[in-house]
N, C-alpha and C positions, 0 to 999 in steps of 0.2 A: 897358416901364414904366420910369419914372425915379425912382420913390420918392417922388413928389410927389402930393398929393392934388388934387382938383378945383380948389381955390383956390390952388394953387401953392405952399402950404407944405410943406416936406419932412416926411416921416412919420419918427417916431422908431423905429418898428418896422414891419416889412411883415407881410402876411397869412401868409407862410410861416413866420414867428416864432411866430404864434399856433399854426399847425398843429404846429410843432416842440415846442412847450410842450405842448400836448395829448397828442401821441404820447409825450412824455417822462414824463408823469404815471402814477402807480401805477394810477389808475381810468381806465376808458374812457368813463364818462359823467360829464360834469363840470357844474358850475354856473359862471356868470360869475365868481362871486367866487374860485373854486378856480383857474379859468384865470389870472385877473388877479394872484392870489397867486403862481402857479407862474411868472409873468413879471415879477413885482415891478413891477407897472404898477397904475394905477387902474382901476376898473370902467368909468369914464367913457371911458378911452383904449381899452379893449379891446372894448367893446361895439360900436362901429362896424364893427371888423375882423371879428368874429364876423358881423353881419349881412351883411357883403359876401360872406364864405366860404359863408354859408348860401345867400344869393342866386345864387352861382355853383355850387352843388351840391358843394362841397368838405366841408362838415359838414352833420351833420342837427341839428334843434332840436325840442324838443317841450315844450309848457307842461304842468306837472305840478302846478300848484297855482293859487291866485288870482293870484300874482304869480311864482311860481317857473318857470324854464325851464332845461332841461338840453340840453347839447350833446355831440356825439361825432362822430368823424371818419367821413366817408360811406365805406361799403366800395367804392364805385366810384372814390373818389379814391386809394385804396391800391392798386388793381390796376396791375400793371406789364404793358405790351404784351410779348406773348411775342416771342422772338427766333427768326425762322426759320432753320433749318438749311439 
């Protein structure tokens, strides 16, 4: 991946930056607003990255109200392949 989106415009941050911000936060379950604040980005900028990460199984999401959604890092994305001795 070269850091560009489908339209060829460079991204100002990558999906890994979102994952890093989520991992660095003191809470494990976060709202879009909390993630955007942690990254010092707008909700509109962060939301497409969250959708992409959820579609790729890197994070999980759950609707918890009429409009509220929470996100957390998928346990499978934090697993490290064991090194064989």
